[in-house]
C-alpha positions in Angstrom: 16.8 39.6 -0.7 17.6 43.3 -0.6 19.6 43.8 2.5 18.8 47.5 2.8 16.0 47.3 5.3 14.6 50.3 7.2 15.3 50.5 10.9 11.7 49.7 11.8 11.8 46.6 9.6 14.9 45.4 11.3 13.2 45.8 14.7 10.2 43.9 13.4 12.3 41.1 12.0 14.1 40.7 15.3 10.9 40.7 17.2 9.4 38.1 15.0 12.4 35.9 15.1 12.4 36.0 18.9 8.7 35.2 18.9 9.2 32.2 16.7 11.5 30.7 19.3 8.8 30.6 22.0 7.5 27.2 22.8 4.2 28.6 24.0 3.4 30.1 20.6 0.3 28.8 18.8 -0.9 29.1 15.2 -2.9 32.2 15.9 -0.2 34.1 17.8 0.8 36.3 14.9 -1.7 39.1 15.4 -1.8 42.8 14.8 -0.6 43.3 18.3 2.8 41.9 17.4 3.4 44.1 14.5 1.0 47.1 14.1 2.8 49.1 16.7 6.0 48.8 14.7 4.8 49.4 11.1 1.4 50.8 10.3 1.5 51.5 6.6 2.7 48.2 5.0 -0.6 46.8 3.9 -2.7 49.3 1.8 -6.4 49.5 1.4 -6.9 48.3 -2.1 -9.1 50.0 -4.7 -10.9 46.8 -5.6 -12.7 47.3 -8.9 -15.5 44.9 -8.2 -17.6 46.8 -5.7 -20.2 45.6 -3.3 -23.6 45.7 -4.8 -26.6 46.3 -2.4 -28.8 44.0 -4.4 -26.2 41.2 -4.2 -25.7 41.8 -0.5 -29.4 41.6 0.2 -29.8 38.4 -1.7 -26.9 36.9 0.2 -28.4 37.9 3.5 -31.8 36.5 2.6 -30.3 33.2 1.7 -28.2 33.1 4.8 -31.1 33.9 7.1 -32.9 30.8 5.8 -30.0 28.4 6.4 -29.5 25.9 9.3 -26.1 25.4 10.9 -25.7 22.2 9.0 -26.3 23.8 5.7 -23.9 26.6 6.5 -21.1 24.2 7.5 -21.7 22.2 4.3 -21.0 25.4 2.4 -17.5 25.5 4.0 -16.6 22.0 2.8 -14.9 21.2 -0.5 -14.3 17.4 -1.0 -12.7 15.8 -4.0 -14.4 13.8 -6.8 -12.6 10.6 -6.0 -14.1 10.7 -2.4 -17.7 11.7 -2.9 -20.6 10.5 -4.9 -23.5 12.3 -6.4 -25.6 11.0 -3.6 -23.2 12.6 -1.1 -23.7 15.9 -2.8 -27.5 15.5 -2.6 -27.3 14.6 1.1 -24.9 17.3 2.2 -25.0 20.1 -0.4 -21.3 20.9 -0.3 -20.4 24.5 -1.1 -17.9 23.3 -3.7 -15.9 20.3 -4.9 -12.7 19.8 -6.8 -10.7 17.4 -9.0 -7.1 17.2 -7.9 -4.3 16.7 -10.3 -4.7 13.2 -11.8 -8.4 12.9 -10.8 -10.9 12.3 -13.6 -14.6 11.4 -13.9 -15.0 7.7 -13.1 -11.2 7.6 -12.5 -10.9 7.4 -16.3 -7.8 9.3 -17.5 -9.2 9.4 -21.0 -12.5 10.8 -19.9 -14.1 12.8 -22.7 -15.4 16.4 -22.5 -18.9 14.8 -22.4 -17.8 12.8 -19.3 -16.7 15.9 -17.5 -19.9 17.7 -18.4 -22.0 14.8 -17.2 -20.3 14.8 -13.8 -20.7 18.6 -13.5 -24.4 18.4 -14.4 -25.1 15.6 -12.0 -23.3 17.3 -9.1 -25.1 20.6 -9.8 -28.5 18.9 -9.9 -27.8 17.1 -6.7 -26.7 20.3 -5.0 -29.9 22.1 -5.8 -32.1 19.1 -4.9 -33.4 20.0 -1.5 -35.1 16.7 -0.8 -32.5 15.4 1.7 -30.7 18.5 3.0 -33.3 21.2 2.6 -30.9 23.3 0.6 -31.0 24.3 -3.1 -27.8 26.3 -3.2 -25.8 25.5 -6.3 -22.3 24.0 -5.8 -19.2 25.0 -7.7 -16.4 22.9 -9.2 -12.8 24.0 -8.9 -9.9 22.7 -11.0 -6.2 23.3 -11.3 -6.1 24.6 -14.9 -2.7 26.1 -14.3 -1.2 26.0 -17.9 -4.4 25.4 -19.8 -7.1 22.9 -19.0 -4.3 20.5 -18.2 -6.4 17.7 -16.6 -8.3 17.0 -19.8 -7.1 14.9 -22.6 -6.7 16.9 -25.8 -6.6 20.4 -24.2 -4.3 23.1 -25.2 -1.3 23.2 -22.9 0.4 26.5 -22.7 4.0 27.0 -21.4 4.4 26.9 -17.7 4.6 30.2 -15.9 8.4 30.3 -15.8 8.4 30.4 -19.6 5.6 33.0 -19.7 7.6 35.2 -17.4 10.5 35.2 -19.9 8.1 36.6 -22.5 7.5 39.8 -20.5 4.1 40.3 -22.2 1.0 40.8 -20.0 -1.3 41.0 -23.0 -0.2 37.5 -24.1 -1.0 36.2 -20.6 -4.5 37.7 -20.8 -5.1 35.8 -24.1 -3.9 32.6 -22.5 -6.3 33.0 -19.6 -9.2 33.8 -21.9 -8.5 30.6 -23.9 -8.1 28.5 -20.8 -11.5 29.9 -19.5 -13.2 28.8 -22.7 -11.8 25.2 -22.5 -12.7 25.0 -18.9 -16.2 26.1 -19.5 -16.6 23.6 -22.3 -16.4 20.9 -19.6 -19.0 22.6 -17.3 -16.5 23.8 -14.7 -17.0 27.1 -12.8 -13.8 27.8 -11.0 -10.0 27.8 -11.7 -7.3 27.6 -9.1 -5.1 30.2 -10.9 -3.1 32.4 -11.0 -0.1 31.3 -9.0 1.6 34.5 -8.0 4.5 33.0 -6.0 7.7 35.1 -6.2 10.4 32.4 -6.2 13.5 33.3 -4.2 15.2 29.9 -4.2 15.2 27.8 -7.4 15.7 24.6 -5.5 12.0 24.8 -4.8 10.0 22.2 -6.8 7.4 24.7 -7.7 9.8 27.2 -9.3 8.2 26.8 -12.7 4.8 27.8 -11.3 6.2 31.3 -10.7 6.5 33.9 -13.4 9.7 35.4 -11.9 12.0 35.9 -9.0 11.0 39.6 -9.1 7.6 40.9 -8.1 7.4 43.4 -11.0 6.4 40.8 -13.6 4.3 38.8 -11.1 2.1 41.9 -10.3 1.5 42.7 -13.9 0.7 39.2 -14.8 -1.6 38.7 -11.9 -4.0 41.4 -13.2 -3.8 40.1 -16.7 -4.7 36.5 -15.9 -7.4 37.5 -13.5 -9.0 39.7 -16.1 -8.6 36.9 -18.8 -10.2 34.3 -16.6 -13.0 36.4 -15.0 -13.5 39.3 -17.4 -13.1 42.9 -16.5 -15.1 44.7 -13.8 -17.9 46.8 -15.3 -17.6 45.0 -18.7 -17.8 41.3 -19.0 -17.1 40.3 -15.4 -18.0 36.7 -14.6 -20.5 36.5 -17.5 -21.3 33.1 -19.0 -18.0 33.1 -20.9 -15.7 33.4 -17.9 -14.8 31.5 -14.8 -14.0 32.4 -11.2 -10.2 32.8 -10.5 -8.1 32.0 -7.5 -5.1 34.1 -6.6 -2.7 31.7 -4.7 -1.0 30.8 -2.4 -1.3 33.3 0.4 1.4 34.1 1.4 5.1 33.7 0.8 5.2 30.2 -0.6 8.1 31.2 -2.9 10.3 32.4 -0.1 10.7 29.5 2.2 14.1 28.6 3.7 16.2 26.5 1.4 13.3 26.4 -1.1 11.6 23.7 1.0 8.1 23.0 -0.2 5.6 23.9 2.5 8.5 25.3 4.5 9.0 28.4 6.6 9.3 31.9 5.2 11.4 34.1 7.5 11.0 37.4 5.6 10.2 40.5 7.6 6.7 41.8 7.2 7.9 44.6 4.9 9.6 42.1 2.6 6.6 39.8 2.8 4.6 42.6 1.4 7.0 44.2 -1.0 8.2 40.9 -2.5 5.5 38.3 -2.0 2.2 40.2 -1.9 2.4 42.2 -5.1 0.5 39.5 -7.1 -2.4 40.0 -4.6 -2.3 43.7 -4.8 -2.9 43.5 -8.5 -5.0 40.3 -8.7 -7.4 41.4 -6.0 -7.6 44.9 -7.3 -8.8 43.4 -10.6 -11.5 41.5 -8.7 -10.1 38.0 -8.1 -12.9 36.4 -6.1 -11.1 33.7 -4.2 -7.7 33.4 -2.5 -6.1 30.0 -1.7 -4.2 29.8 1.6 -0.6 28.5 1.4 0.9 25.4 2.9 3.9 27.3 4.1 4.5 29.0 7.4 5.5 32.5 8.2 8.0 32.6 11.1 6.8 29.2 12.3 3.1 29.8 12.0 1.1 27.8 9.3 -0.6 30.2 7.0 -3.9 28.2 7.1 -4.1 29.2 10.8 -2.6 32.7 10.7 -5.3 35.1 11.8 -3.1 38.1 11.3 -2.5 37.4 7.6 -5.9 35.9 6.7 -8.2 38.2 8.6 -6.4 41.3 9.8 -4.5 42.1 6.7 -6.0 40.3 3.7 -9.7 40.9 4.7 -9.8 43.8 7.1 -7.0 46.0 5.8 -6.7 45.1 2.1 -10.5 44.8 1.8 -10.8 41.4 0.1 -14.5 40.4 0.3 -14.3 37.1 -1.6 -13.5 33.9 0.3 -10.4 32.1 1.3 -10.1 28.4 0.4 -7.7 26.0 1.8 -5.2 23.9 -0.1 -5.1 20.1 0.0 -5.8 19.3 3.7 -3.6 22.2 4.6 -5.7 22.9 7.7 -4.6 19.5 9.0 -1.0 20.9 9.3 -2.0 23.5 11.9 -0.7 22.8 15.3 -3.4 20.9 17.2 -5.4 20.1 14.1 -6.0 17.0 12.0 -7.5 16.6 8.6 -10.9 15.8 10.2 -10.8 18.3 13.1 -9.7 21.9 12.8 -11.7 24.8 14.3 -8.5 26.8 14.4 -8.5 27.3 10.6 -12.0 28.8 10.3 -11.4 30.8 13.4 -8.2 32.3 11.8 -10.1 33.3 8.6 -10.2 30.2 6.4 -13.7 30.2 4.8 -13.7 26.9 2.9 -11.8 23.7 3.9 -10.3 21.8 1.0 -10.7 18.3 2.4 -10.0 15.4 0.0 -10.0 11.8 1.2 -12.6 10.4 3.5 -11.8 13.1 6.1 -14.5 15.3 4.8 -17.3 13.5 6.7 -15.8 13.7 10.2 -14.6 17.3 9.5 -18.2 18.2 8.6 -19.6 16.6 11.7 -16.9 18.0 14.0 -17.4 21.5 12.6 -21.1 21.4 13.1 -20.6 20.3 16.7 -18.0 23.1 17.3 -20.4 25.8 16.0 -23.1 24.5 18.3 -20.8 24.4 21.3 -19.5 27.9 20.5 -15.9 26.9 19.8 -16.5 28.4 16.4 -18.7 31.4 16.7 -21.8 31.7 14.7 -20.6 35.1 13.6 -17.4 33.7 12.1 -19.4 30.9 10.4 -21.9 33.5 9.0 -19.1 35.6 7.7 -17.5 32.6 5.9 -20.8 31.6 4.3 -21.6 35.1 3.4 -18.3 35.4 1.5 -19.0 32.0 -0.3 -22.5 33.0 -1.2 -21.3 36.5 -2.4 -19.0 34.9 -4.9 -21.7 32.5 -6.1 -24.2 35.3 -6.6 -21.6 37.5 -8.3 -20.8 34.6 -10.6 -24.4 34.1 -11.5 -24.5 30.5 -10.3 -28.1 31.0 -9.0 -29.2 32.4 -12.3 -27.1 30.7 -15.0 -28.4 27.6 -16.7 -27.0 24.3 -15.3 -23.5 23.3 -16.4 -24.7 21.2 -19.3 -26.8 24.0 -20.7 -24.4 26.9 -20.6 -23.3 28.6 -23.8 -19.9 26.9 -24.1 -20.8 23.5 -22.5 -20.4 20.6 -24.8 -18.5 22.6 -27.4 -15.9 19.9 -27.7 -14.3 21.8 -30.6 -13.1 24.3 -28.0 -10.9 21.7 -26.3 -7.6 22.1 -28.1 -9.1 24.6 -30.6 -6.8 25.8 -33.3 -7.3 29.4 -32.2 -6.1 28.4 -28.7 -3.1 26.4 -30.1 -2.1 29.5 -32.2 -1.9 31.5 -28.9 0.1 28.7 -27.3 2.4 28.5 -30.3 3.1 32.3 -30.1 3.7 31.9 -26.3 6.3 29.2 -26.9 8.1 31.4 -29.5 8.1 34.4 -27.1 9.3 32.4 -24.1 12.5 30.8 -25.6 15.7 32.3 -24.2 18.9 32.0 -26.2 21.8 31.6 -23.7 24.6 30.8 -26.1 25.1 31.2 -29.8 28.8 30.7 -30.6 29.9 31.8 -34.0 26.2 32.4 -34.8 25.5 28.8 -35.4 21.8 29.8 -35.1 19.5 30.3 -37.0 19.8 27.1 -39.0 19.1 26.6 -42.6 16.0 24.4 -43.0 17.4 22.5 -46.0 20.2 21.1 -43.9 20.9 17.5 -42.9 19.8 17.5 -39.2 20.2 14.9 -36.6 17.8 15.2 -33.6 18.8 13.4 -30.4 18.0 13.3 -26.7 15.1 11.8 -24.7 13.2 15.1 -24.8 13.0 15.2 -28.6 9.8 13.3 -29.2 8.4 13.4 -25.7 5.3 15.6 -25.2 4.9 14.6 -21.6 8.4 15.7 -20.7 8.2 19.0 -22.5 4.9 19.7 -20.7 6.2 19.0 -17.2 4.2 18.6 -14.0 0.4 19.4 -13.6 -0.1 17.7 -17.0 -3.0 15.2 -17.0 -1.5 13.6 -13.9 -0.5 15.6 -10.8 3.3 15.1 -11.2 3.1 14.9 -15.0 4.4 11.4 -15.0 3.1 8.3 -16.7 2.1 10.0 -19.9 2.9 9.0 -23.5 2.5 10.9 -26.7 -0.8 9.2 -27.5 -2.2 11.0 -24.4 -1.9 14.3 -26.2 -4.1 14.2 -29.3 -3.5 17.3 -31.5 -0.3 18.2 -29.8 3.2 18.2 -31.3 6.6 17.3 -29.9 9.7 19.4 -30.6 10.8 16.8 -33.0 7.6 17.1 -34.9 8.3 20.7 -35.6 11.9 20.2 -36.6 10.9 17.4 -39.0 8.2 19.5 -40.5 10.4 22.6 -41.1 13.3 20.6 -42.5 11.4 18.4 -44.8 9.3 21.3 -46.2 12.5 23.0 -47.2 14.0 20.0 -48.8 16.4 19.0 -46.1 16.5 15.8 -44.1 15.8 15.2 -40.5 16.7 12.0 -38.6 15.7 11.1 -35.0 17.9 9.0 -32.9 17.7 9.5 -29.2 21.2 8.2 -28.5 22.7 10.3 -31.2 23.8 7.6 -33.6 24.0 8.3 -37.3 25.1 6.7 -40.5 25.8 9.8 -42.5 27.4 12.7 -40.7 24.8 15.5 -40.2 25.3 19.2 -40.8 24.1 19.9 -37.2 22.8 18.0 -34.2 20.0 19.3 -32.1 19.9 17.6 -28.7 16.8 18.0 -26.6 17.2 17.0 -23.0 16.3 18.1 -19.4 14.4 17.5 -16.3 11.8 14.8 -15.9 8.3 16.0 -15.0 7.6 16.8 -11.3 5.3 18.8 -9.2 5.3 20.2 -5.6 7.4 18.3 -3.1 8.8 15.9 -5.5 10.6 18.6 -7.4 12.6 20.0 -4.4 16.4 19.5 -4.9 19.4 20.0 -2.7 21.3 22.0 -5.3 20.9 23.1 -8.9 23.5 20.9 -10.6 21.9 19.1 -13.6 22.2 15.3 -13.6 24.5 15.2 -10.6 26.3 11.9 -10.6 25.0 10.5 -13.9 25.7 13.0 -16.6 24.4 10.9 -19.5 23.2 13.9 -21.5 26.6 15.6 -21.2 28.2 12.4 -22.6 25.8 12.6 -25.6 26.8 16.2 -26.2 30.5 15.4 -26.0 30.1 12.4 -28.3 28.6 14.6 -31.0 31.0 17.4 -30.4 34.0 15.0 -30.7 32.6 13.9 -34.1 33.0 17.4 -35.3 29.3 18.2 -35.5 27.9 21.5 -34.4 25.7 21.0 -31.4 22.5 22.9 -30.6 21.2 22.1 -27.1 17.5 22.6 -26.2 17.2 22.4 -22.4 13.8 21.5 -21.0 13.6 22.6 -17.4 11.3 24.0 -14.7 14.1 26.3 -13.3 17.5 27.7 -14.2 20.2 25.0 -13.4 23.9 24.8 -13.2 24.8 23.4 -16.6 28.3 24.7 -17.2 29.6 21.4 -18.6 26.6 21.2 -20.9 27.1 24.8 -22.0 30.7 24.1 -22.8 29.8 21.1 -24.9 27.2 23.1 -26.9 27.7 25.6 -29.8 24.3 27.0 -29.1 22.1 26.6 -26.0 18.4 27.5 -25.6 16.3 27.4 -22.4 13.0 26.1 -23.7 11.5 25.8 -20.2 8.3 23.6 -20.3 6.6 24.6 -23.6 3.5 22.5 -23.4 1.6 20.9 -26.2 2.9 23.1 -29.1 6.4 21.8 -29.4 6.5 22.6 -33.1 6.8 26.3 -32.2 10.4 25.8 -31.1 11.4 25.1 -34.7 9.8 28.3 -35.8 12.6 30.2 -34.0 15.5 27.8 -34.6 15.2 27.8 -38.4 15.2 30.3 -41.2 12.2 30.1 -43.4 12.2 28.6 -46.8 13.3 31.9 -48.3 16.3 31.9 -46.0 14.9 34.7 -43.9 14.5 35.0 -40.1 10.7 34.6 -39.5 10.9 34.6 -35.7 13.8 35.9 -33.7 14.5 35.1 -30.0 12.5 37.4 -27.8 12.7 35.8 -24.4 14.6 37.4 -21.5 15.4 35.6 -18.3 13.0 36.4 -15.5 15.1 34.3 -13.2 18.9 34.7 -12.6 21.0 31.8 -14.0 23.3 30.3 -11.4 27.1 30.4 -11.6 27.5 27.5 -9.2 25.2 24.6 -8.1 24.7 26.2 -4.7 24.0 29.7 -5.9 20.5 31.0 -5.1 20.6 34.7 -5.7 18.0 37.2 -7.0 17.9 40.5 -8.8 18.9 43.4 -6.6 20.7 41.2 -4.1 24.0 42.4 -2.7 27.0 40.8 -4.4 24.9 39.9 -7.4 27.1 37.7 -9.6 25.1 35.1 -11.4 26.4 33.4 -14.5 23.7 35.1 -16.5 21.7 38.1 -15.0 18.0 38.7 -14.8 16.9 40.1 -18.2 19.6 38.3 -20.2 18.7 36.7 -23.5 20.4 36.9 -26.9 18.8 37.7 -30.3 20.2 36.8 -33.6 21.7 40.2 -33.9 23.7 39.9 -30.6 27.2 38.8 -30.2 27.7 35.9 -27.9 29.8 37.0 -24.9 29.5 33.8 -22.9 32.8 32.0 -22.2 33.4 28.8 -24.2 35.4 27.5 -21.2 33.1 27.8 -18.2 34.2 26.5 -14.9 33.1 22.9 -14.6 34.2 22.3 -11.1 31.1 21.4 -9.2 31.1 22.7 -5.6 28.3 20.3 -5.0 30.5 17.3 -5.7 30.3 14.8 -2.8 31.2 11.2 -2.0 28.0 10.9 -0.1 25.9 8.0 -1.5 22.5 9.6 -2.4 19.4 7.5 -1.6 17.8 5.8 -4.6 14.2 6.8 -4.3 11.6 4.4 -5.9 8.6 6.1 -4.5 8.8 9.5 -2.7 5.7 11.5 -3.0 5.4 10.0 -6.5 7.0 7.2 -8.6 10.5 8.3 -9.3 12.2 8.0 -12.8 13.3 5.7 -14.2 11.0 3.5 -12.2 7.4 2.7 -13.2 4.8 1.1 -11.0 3.1 -1.9 -12.7 0.6 -4.5 -11.7 1.5 -7.9 -13.0 -1.3 -10.5 -12.9 -2.6 -13.3 -15.1 0.4 -12.9 -17.4 -0.6 -9.3 -18.1 1.2 -6.1 -17.1 -0.6 -2.8 -16.4 1.2 0.5 -15.8 0.0 3.1 -13.3 -0.3 6.3 -15.3 -2.8 8.2 -13.1 -3.9 8.2 -9.5 -5.8 4.9 -9.7 -4.8 1.5 -11.3 -7.6 -1.0 -11.0 -7.3 -4.6 -12.1 -9.3 -7.6 -11.3 -6.6 -8.9 -8.9 -5.1 -5.7 -7.4 -6.2 -2.1 -7.1 -3.7 0.7 -6.3 -4.7 4.3 -5.5 -2.7 7.3 -4.4 -3.6 8.5 -0.9 -2.3 10.8 1.8 0.3 10.0 4.5 2.2 13.1 5.4 1.2 15.3 2.5 -1.0 15.2 -0.6 -0.9 11.8 -2.4 2.4 10.7 -1.0 1.3 7.1 -0.4 -0.1 4.1 -2.4 -3.1 2.2 -1.1 -2.9 -1.4 -2.4 -5.7 -3.9 -2.1 -5.3 -7.5 -3.3 -8.7 -9.1 -4.1 -8.0 -12.9 -3.8 -8.2 -13.3 -7.6 -4.9 -15.1 -8.2 -1.3 -14.1 -7.8 -0.6 -10.4 -8.5 2.4 -8.2 -8.0 2.9 -4.5 -7.4 6.3 -3.9 -9.1 8.6 -1.0 -9.4 10.4 -1.7 -12.7 12.5 0.0 -15.4 13.0 -1.0 -19.0 16.7 -0.8 -18.4 18.8 -2.3 -15.7 20.3 -0.3 -12.8 23.7 -0.9 -11.2 23.1 -1.1 -7.5 26.5 -2.6 -6.6 27.6 0.6 -4.8 24.6 0.4 -2.6 25.3 -3.3 -1.9 28.9 -2.6 -1.1 28.1 0.4 1.2 25.8 -1.5 3.6 22.5 -0.2 2.3 18.9 -1.3 2.8 15.6 -1.4 1.0 13.3 0.7 3.3 9.6 1.6 3.2 6.8 2.8 5.4 3.8 0.6 5.6 0.3 0.5 7.2 -1.6 -2.8 7.3 -5.4 -2.4 7.2 -6.2 -6.1 6.5 -3.6 -8.7 7.0 -2.7 -11.2 4.2 -4.7 -14.4 3.8 -1.9 -16.1 1.8 1.9 -15.9 1.8 3.4 -12.5 0.8 6.8 -12.2 -0.8 9.1 -9.2 -1.4 11.4 -9.8 -4.4 14.2 -8.2 -6.4 14.4 -9.1 -10.1 17.4 -8.8 -12.3 18.5 -9.7 -15.8 17.8 -13.1 -17.4 15.3 -14.1 -14.8 17.5 -13.9 -11.6 15.6 -13.0 -8.5 15.7 -13.1 -4.7 12.4 -13.6 -2.8 11.9 -12.9 0.9 8.8 -14.1 2.9 7.1 -11.1 4.5 4.0 -13.0 5.7 4.8 -13.3 9.4 6.1 -9.7 9.6 2.9 -8.3 8.1 0.7 -10.5 10.4 2.4 -9.1 13.5 2.3 -5.4 12.6 -0.5 -3.4 14.4 -3.5 -2.6 12.3 -3.8 0.8 10.8 -0.6 2.1 12.3 2.4 3.2 10.2 5.6 1.2 10.6 8.9 1.3 8.9 10.5 -1.9 7.4 14.2 -2.0 6.5 15.7 -4.9 4.8 19.5 -5.2 4.3 20.3 -5.7 0.7 22.5 -8.6 1.7 19.3 -10.5 2.3 18.7 -10.6 -1.4 21.3 -13.3 -1.9 20.5 -14.4 -5.4 20.3 -10.9 -6.9 22.8 -9.7 -9.5 23.1 -6.1 -8.2 24.8 -5.0 -11.4 21.7 -5.6 -13.5 18.5 -4.9 -11.4 15.3 -4.3 -13.3 12.9 -4.4 -10.4 14.2 -3.5 -6.9 10.8 -3.8 -5.3 8.2 -6.5 -6.1 5.4 -7.3 -3.7 3.3 -10.3 -4.5 0.6 -12.5 -3.1 -2.2 -14.7 -4.4 -4.6 -14.0 -1.5 -6.3 -10.9 -0.2 -4.5 -8.0 1.6 -5.1 -4.3 2.3 -1.9 -2.2 2.9 -0.6 1.3 2.2 3.0 2.0 1.5 5.1 5.2 1.2 8.7 6.3 1.0 10.2 3.3 -0.8 13.9 3.9 -1.0 17.3 2.1 -1.2 19.7 4.0 1.1 22.8 3.6 3.1 22.1 2.5 6.6 22.9 4.8 9.4 22.4 2.1 12.0 22.0 -1.7 12.1 18.2 -1.7 12.3 17.9 -3.5 8.9 18.1 -7.3 9.0 17.1 -10.5 7.3 14.9 -11.6 10.2 11.3 -11.0 9.1 
């Protein structure tokens, strides 16, 4: 951050720091009284282009006057489609509902557009059916369409925000938002949880790719563009039948937490909070964004979901936002003194709608009703929240538009992945690519060359699309899940063969005839929030298999072009040294063929598309460097704004320092399940000689059902129910063996958190499986039978207990099997060095 703070800002920063140390502080202690006396002109009154309309306000007040407390509270509740039925909607009349990442109609990952529309229509009709709840207020469906309609099979997937930031083109962003709105409306959905306007200050954060830039300049411009693209423009086509409601998120400062910790603490001064982190809101709200999503993070120790000063005093009262504030996934439950099913503090602080997935929605509704009636939540505060929700619904025309199945774009399945949208996405990919190195002008390539394509990202649409792609974390997808999409390999093959050259794909870089050039496509595995947090920015620390591939080809005398797939800048000095050309392709999405448009000359030998992308994030010089534009002592490897074109001379050293300051002898934990299934492991159910992989949030078989659920944070646990239908196993497995001898030698244990809801009816075994059928099996039955019901416990088992395991060749380090019935939930499955002697073989 810029260290040149004003004297008043320094005073404020010290005051806030001291205040955060107070043990008496509560989640509503940051109020105007702690800051307004110091700085009075930080937060401006916005000139919001969507003005209050007297006719709209009268209609809202007329509706509000007719509502009971129960009906009003129902408007503040937003459950998730996996946890409510159409009958629940009819009975309660929720103000909204959502599908989380990896949630689909009928839990069917391959649900069609018609399936999505059917659910939208059924929920809408239930909401306006007043036979049970006396209310006919239409509900609204919210979805995380963050790089296209990314939950729907066949949708156009645009580059993630980090790539779009490199394009530096707000008009392009507006086109992307317009295309996304069309595909969303084709499935009958009203509301999109975008744009994300985080200004990322520490690239170790796992949501770095959701931010356009480390600098608020781009973020502010893009916020307006995407809001106008999604919602239409005030006074023109605002929220007509061809646009959706937008959400500017996450309020506030999520990109500036200490050490890049997801849901962590932002310690910026109030001036910095506004200057750096609020600029997306200044622009997005001015353009008329109708909803704001509260952030998981804290500001000086206070959770934003419960921060009255930020939500009410500044966002609503000072800036003049008159839409509503929606929570994030059970974010209210993280406020001090709250739980997922009981949190008056959130609505009192200024939250208007609880996002409450899981079964917690029902007790939260009941508790909130009781708290309004007791006065713990004032009727004025409830009325204000409901007024804001109704105002957005009236402005969006939800009371007047046809039902979801009968809207102009509903059912137009040709819009899902439409060619006109793919053309925009293809152009976005071309504009987002950043050329970091081009030694001796190895690029552009002649299309009539003999080209070898290698690397595990070459023909991998899921990897190139990243997180928030069909599933929440973007894992478990195969190319067949992306009809109409293209991999990067597809584009290379097409370009080369059309020009009379030859293209060969070999992931490991093997070849029979020496190629003219090797294109190696590699990078990060997909991840989303939480799971993407890293300790430092070194790529493939401790297992540099991709570097070995580059060196192998380089040693063979083949020019090497590296295409790096990533959700953030990373320390890749060794990989840069081993490459003749190096391109940051970020997370390009479904139109992988566009990469070849830029790499190759056309069939006439001309450059059809030059590199245009410029870094919107600084590229680190060391694994531990987390600096930003305008910082003091700003010395990145490559600065903000860097990016070569074909006309530029390459000035990057060919002998970059490869000494990693992050090198350590510490044995890192081997995570099998931490927030999500960790690569290279895959969760499978093995039963009746059949194996089924878990590729979404639910895997249901006759013998065993597994569903993601919440432990500490969103979907960080696995609920497993055996149905007494024969022996079934929940197995973490890989197609290739792992060498766990170092863990065995360094006194490690297999550990996991577990909650037993229904004890086993038959013996339960925990096994490790290795090559050629070797296995060790331990009996867990007595241990599980003695654990308290519905209470989380940690089990640690010394690896020495698995006496028959060949630790050099482990295919499955965790296999849980029984033939009876059992209901358990597990989380945090990890092999790690023991810090004490708690692990044993006595179970």
